[in-house]
N, C-alpha and C positions, 0 to 999 in steps of 0.2 A: 663452258658446255657447249661451245657451237662448234668443238670438233667434229668432222664428220670423217667416216672411214671410205667414201669414195675416194677412187684416185681422181686428181684433176685431169677434166676433159680439154682435149686441145686438137686442132685439126689435123695433127699427125697419129692421132689415136686411130686404130684399125676398125670398121664395122663389128667385127668378133669382139675387140677389147671393149667398144663403148656399150654393147650389149650384155658382156658379161660384167660391168660396172654396176649393170641394174640388178643383176640376180643376188636375194639373200635367201639362203636355203638353212632351215634351222628344224631342231626337233623340240618339242614340248615335253619337259621330264617333270614328275612327280611323284609323290608316296599316292596310293589309291585313295580316291575321296576327297583329292586337295582342290579337285575342279579342272582338272585337265581338258577332260573330254567337252564341257561347257565355255571353257577359254576357246577351245579350237573352233568350237561351232561361231563363237561371238566375232572373233577375227575372219573366218569366212563371209559374214555379214558384211564386214568393211569391206573385204574384196569382190562382193557382188556375187560370190559364187554359190549363195543360198539364199532363197527370199524369206526363209523362218527358220529360226533355231530349233532343234528338238526340244526344248524343252516347255516350247509352247503347242497348244493342242490347233492343228490346221484344219483346215475345211477338206472335206472329201478330194477337192478338185486342186488342193495344193500340196505339194510335197515337198520334204527337205532333205537335202544332202547331208546325212549324218557323217560323221566321222566312223562310228561305231556301225557296221553296214551287215554283220554277219548275226543271224539268229540268237545264238547262242550270245551275243553281246547285248543284244536288246534285251532277251529274257533277264539277265543275270545283272546288267546294270555296269557292267564293265569293259574294259578294251582289252581283246585278247590278240589283236594283229595289228603292226602299223598302217596306218593308214596316208596315203600322200595326196596333198592337193595344192594345185596351182593355181594362184590368182594374182591379179596387179592391183595395185594401191599406190596412189601417190608417187608415179614415175617409176616403181622399183617392180619387179617380179618376184614374188615370193613363193618359193618352193616348202610348203607346211608337211612335217610329218608328225603324224601323231602317235607317240610309241604305247605299247601297253604298260599300266601303270604297276599290275600284278608282278610279285616276284617270279612267279611261276613261268613267265614270258619272257624272262630276262634275255635269253639268247637272241629275240628278234629283237629287243631293245638295244644291246650291245653292237649290233651289225648295222642295225638303222643309224648309231651314232659314229658308223663309218663313212656315212655318207652326209655327212651335214658341215658348215661351219661355223653355227654358232648354236646354242641353246637356250631357251626358256625355262627357267626353274619356276613352277608354282609352288608356293606354300601356303597352307592354312593358317589365316591370322589366329586363330585360336590354338591351333597345334605346334606350329613352329617346325623344325627341321624334326623328319621322322625318318626312319632306318632307311627306308627306300631312297629317299631323297639323297641321304649321305653315300650310297652305295652308287649311284648315277653319279653323283659328282665326282668319285672317284674316277671312274669310266671317263669322264669328261676331262677330267686333269690329265690323264693319261695321254689323252690324244690333244690337250692343249687347246681344248674348244672352248670360247669366250662364253659367259653365262651373263644374262640379262634374267634378273629376278622381279616376280609378281607374287607380291603379298596379297593373296583373294580373301574374300570375303569379309571386309573390313567393314559392311553392314550388319554383322553379325558380333556377338560379343566376342572381344579379341584380346590378346595379350596388347602390353605397352609395345609402341613401336620401336623406342629405343633398346627395349629388352629383345626383341624379335632381330635388330640389326647386330647386337651384341651377339646373339645366340648364332647367327652366321658367321661372322668373323671367328667366333670359338671355335664353333664345332666344324666348320667348312675349311678354316685356314683361308678365309676370301674375304679380303677388303671389301666394303659396302661404300656406295655414295647414292643416298636417297633423291632422285630425279623428281619425284612429286612427294608430298608430304600429308597425309589425312589428318582435316580437321574434323576431331569428334571420332569418337569410337562407339559400334554397336548401335544403339538406338538413338545415339547423340551424335551419330556421323553424317555430316553435311556434305562433305566433298574433298576435295584435295586441291592442294595449291602447288605449284610450280615453283620448285627450289629457285631457279635462277634468277625468273622476274616476277614472281611474286603473283601472278594471276591465278584466279580462282576458276574450278570447274564444280560446278555443285550438283549433287546427286540428285536433285530433284531440279529438273529442268535442261541440265546438260548430258543427259544419258545418251551415249552412243556417238557423240560428238569429239570431232578433232578440231585443229587452228586456234581461232581465235580465244583468248581465255577471258573471263570477267576481271575486270579492275575494280576491287574493292577494298575500302578502308578496314582496319583491323575492328574498327565499330560495326561496321554494317557483317561482318562476316560472325563478330560475336552475338550479332542481333538474332540469328539464324535461330539458334539453340538455347534457350533460359540456362541450359548447365555451361557453355561457353563463357569463358572471361576473358575480357579484352588484354587486359595485364598479362594473365598466363599464356594466352596464345602467342602473344609479341615475345615472352619470353623464351617459351619453347622454340620459335622460329629463328630466336637469334641463336640458340643453341643449336639447330640443325644447320643452321649456314657457317658457324665458326668452329663447332666441334666435331663435325663430320667429314671425313675424306673429301678433297675435290675432286671432281671427275678427271680421271686421266687416260685418254683412249689409249696409248701404248700399254700401259697397265691391266686395262681391260682385255687388250687383244692378246696379250700374252696369259690371261687366264687367271690375274692375280686380283683384279677387282670386279666385282659387278654393281652397275647402276641398278637402282630397285625403283620400283613402280608400285603404288599401293590401288586397290581398287575392289570391284565385285563384279566378276565375270557375269553372274547370274544376272544383276540388274545391269549387263551392257555398260558399266561404270569404270573406265580407266583403260578399257582395252583399246581404245583409238590412240591414247596418249603412248601406249607400250607398242604399238604397231608403228607409231610414227619414231619410236626410239628405233626400234630394227632397223627400220630404213634408214636413220641416220648414223647408227653406231656399228651395228654387226656387220663383218665383213664380207666383202664380195666373195666369190669363189676363191679359193686357196690353192697353191701348188699341192698336188697329191704324189706320194712315194709310190714308186714302182720300182721293182726287182733290180731294173740297171739304171735308173735313173730318176729324177724328179722331174713331173710333167706341169709346166706351167698353163694356167686355164687359157691365156690370151693365146697362146699356139694355135696354129691354122688347122693342122690336122686333129680329126676328131677321136677321142678316147674316151673311153666309159667302163664303169666296172658294175657287175650285178651283185646289189644287195639282199636281194628279196625276190621270192618266188609265190604268188598267189595263184590257185587255181579256182575254177567255179566261181569266180566274181559273178558271173552271169551263168546263172545255173540252165538257163535256155540254150545256152551255147557250148557248155563245157569247156570254156576256154580256160587259157594258160597264159599268166602274164609275169614277165621277168621285169622287174623293176629296176632302172639302171641309172646311176647318178654320171652323167656328163663331167668328165674332168679338163677336156679343153675343146677348142674348137668349135664346129657348128654340125650339127646332125640334120640332114636332109631329107624327107621322107621319099624312099624310094633308093636310097644309096645302099651301096653295097660296103659292108664292112666284114673283118677278117675277126673269127672267134679262136683266139690265140692258144687256148686249149687243145682245139682238135686241128687249128691248121687250116679250118674251112671257110670258104666265103659263106654270109648269108645276106638277104637281101631284108632290110628295114623297110617293108612295103607299108607298114601300117603303125608307125608308134603314135604313142597316145598321151595324152596329158590327161591328170585324173583329178576329179573332186570327189574325195572318198569312193564310191561305187559308181558314179557318173562319168563320161569320158568324153575326151575330142579328139579328134585327130591330130597329131602334132607334125605341121607341114615342115616348120624348123623348129629346133632347141639349140640351145646353146649351153658351154660350161657352167655347172650348176644347178641345171636344171635336172630334174627328176622325169623320166620317162618311162612307159611303159612298152614292152615289146612283147606282142603276142606271138607265141611258139608251142612247139609241139615237144616238148621235152629235151630239146637240144641245147637249152642255156641253164646254167646251174647256179648256184649261190657262189660268189667268188669267182665267176668268169670275167675277163676281159676282153672287151671289143677294140679293135684300133681299125685305122686306114692303111695295115698292112704293117707294121712295125711290132716285133717281136719282143713285148713287154707284158708282165703282168703287175697289178696293182696287190699291194700287201696289207695285212692287217685286218681281213674279214675273218673273223674268228668263228670256230667251232667248238663247242664245250661239251666235255663228260659229262654225261646225264648222271642224274642222283637216284634215279629209280630205273630200274629193269622189268620188263615184266613180258610174260608171253600171252599173245594175243589168242584167244579162245573162240572159235569157228564153231558154232552148232551144226551149221549144215557145210557139210564137207565137199558138196558139189561146186560150191563157191570158192575154193581154195586158190585156184587161179586168179580168179578176180581179186581177192585178197591180195595174193602178191603183187600185183600190178598198182592196186590202190595204196598200199605201203611204200612202194618204190617212189610214185608220185608225191606221197604227204612226205616222204624222206627229203626227196628234191626241194621239196617246198620249205623245208624246215620245220614243219610243224611237230616232227619227231626223227629221230634217228632209229635206225632200223642196222640191225647187226646180225648176219647170216652165220651161225656156227661151223667151224672149218670140218666138225665131225657130221654135219648133214641133219642136225636137229633140227627142230622149228625155229623161225626167225624170232628175234626177240626186240621189244621197240625200247627205246630208252628216252626218257623225258628228264625235265629239272623239276619240275612240280607236278602234283596230282592232278590239279587243273587242267594240264595239258591232257592227260588222258581222258576226261570228260570231253574237251574240245574234240580229239582223235575219234572218241566212239560218237559223238553228235555228227561229226562231218561224213563218217563212214557211211553211217545210216541215211543221212540227209543226201549226200552225192553220189553213192555208190550201192546206195540198197541194201547193205551189209549189217546185220547185227552182230555185233561182238562182246565178250567180255574179256577179262584180262586174269590169268593166274597168276601168281607169285613165282619167281626165279629164283634157282639156288643161286645165283650170281647177285650183288647188289653193285659192284661197281666195274666201270670200263676204262681203261686207258690205253691211248695208242702207244703202239711199240716202235721204237726207232734205234738205229744203230751207224755209229760210223763206217761201220762195215756193213753192207747188205747182205753179205752171206750169213752173218749172225743173225738176222732177222728171220731167215729161212730156217735156219736150223732152231732157231726159238720155236718156230711155229710146227716145225715136226715134232717137237720133242714134248708140245702142249696142245695137242688136237683136241683134248676135252674142254679147255678152257681158252682157247681162240675163237674168234670170229673176224670177218671181214667187214666194213662198214660198208656205205654206199658208193664210196670211191675205191676200193676194193685194198683200203688200208687196212694193215693186221691191228688187231684190239685184242688185248688181255681181258679176260671176263673174272673177277676176283670176288669171294664171297665175304671180303673182308679188307679193311687196309693193311692190316697184318699179314695178311697172305703177298700184298704187293710187295712189302716190303722183304719178305723173305723169299718170294722168288727172285726180286732184284739181287740179293746177296748172291743166290744160286747161279743167276746168269749174268758174270760181269760182261760190260760193253752194251747189256740192254737197259735202255732207257724207257720210262714209262711218263707220258705225259697227260695232264688234263684239258688241255688246250690246243687246237691243230689250227692252223692259217689254211684255210678252204683254197687257198689259190692253187694250193697243191694239188687240188683233183687231177685226176688224169681220165 
């Protein structure tokens, strides 16, 4: 288990290659309420990014940097937007992306997974694999993202660890290798043992620790709790060592095997072991696929793509931040970059690193880092930045919405302001906006109803607009394409009452039912309807 994913450093390695090798960029994925946000906060504690986790009451003069920074997130206790946090620990630079757990915000999560090299899957020890976890694993598998598993809440009533491992293997078709093993469960949980060395970390006394483990005999471990039996412990650990898969780095990096850590994020237990495991096993920044070629992280020239836009993180300044994943080279504050979509240069005058809503200027950043780029609407999701090369990074998706609504504005005098607000929200990815070709009022599209609540909340809080939503005669939206561009123009002309343009000007067919989509497709040979669009094509 001493295999490490870092490339061997040598005197011939370039400064950029050495910095890239230090980077670990990962997302945290889970079903809602598995403890993802709590784990995020405890990881930040180790990185020194925050002084106090959000679960603990702070004095008035102490403030925590939470990953859930929006008011609606704090009110409802859920994550509704991806948060980006950069910190250093153990000689590595970690870029942590905390994704929304709720399925209504799946589009934000899917886009975030295009920007990471690994993922931490958080599983509730009592509930095991849940529907959202399974769906997110499918997305990771499509992108060959290696998975590290953290089985959380071991200090509460939980299922048998062997049963949990078996469920992961059968449900997710993913081999497992326990790196730590729980000793006891629920009220009897006393700590975890390192499977390779036999060292112990105790729940009482070793919380929040990394590094050296306690060396204890089976008799000493059994004496920690009257329910523990020395012989049974010995037998269980022998079964773990001999019956479970040995760790294989190549199998992990290919997405076939997951190393498993046990702990309790709330108690800050096992989190340090997980973080050390990320540094040791998770891959450094990988090559990224562009339309013309693969881009290697160690290349000297800077390239990056935008996977998220966030407006009004600081309401006092009405700011607008584009989050960009650096794919190669080195970014230096003040450098000029080419926005490939427009062909125009832009100055990267104030790139920023983030700790949730807190930020600091990034004087320099390297491939694998995630930086925030302040801008006034010139950057969009899927945009590529380069030092002059004409390439576009691929695979940043936009999904057809499952709910279509018309926005109801009581004050008609604010129609212009609403149009601007919806434009900005669409560019940010909060909703999709479709403007019908017949001139009727715009429709908004969302994946789930909770997105409508977020839209309503933000329009009121950030733009002073009180809105409602009316049902639409349309239920589905599909992008229209054809090998013959003239055919698309003909379709638009023949279906003015049921077509619209999206934010990028691409044609969308609006339909009252799936049946009508099939019927229309039969009537228009050569026309293709799709429910996923690669936003790199935005013009």
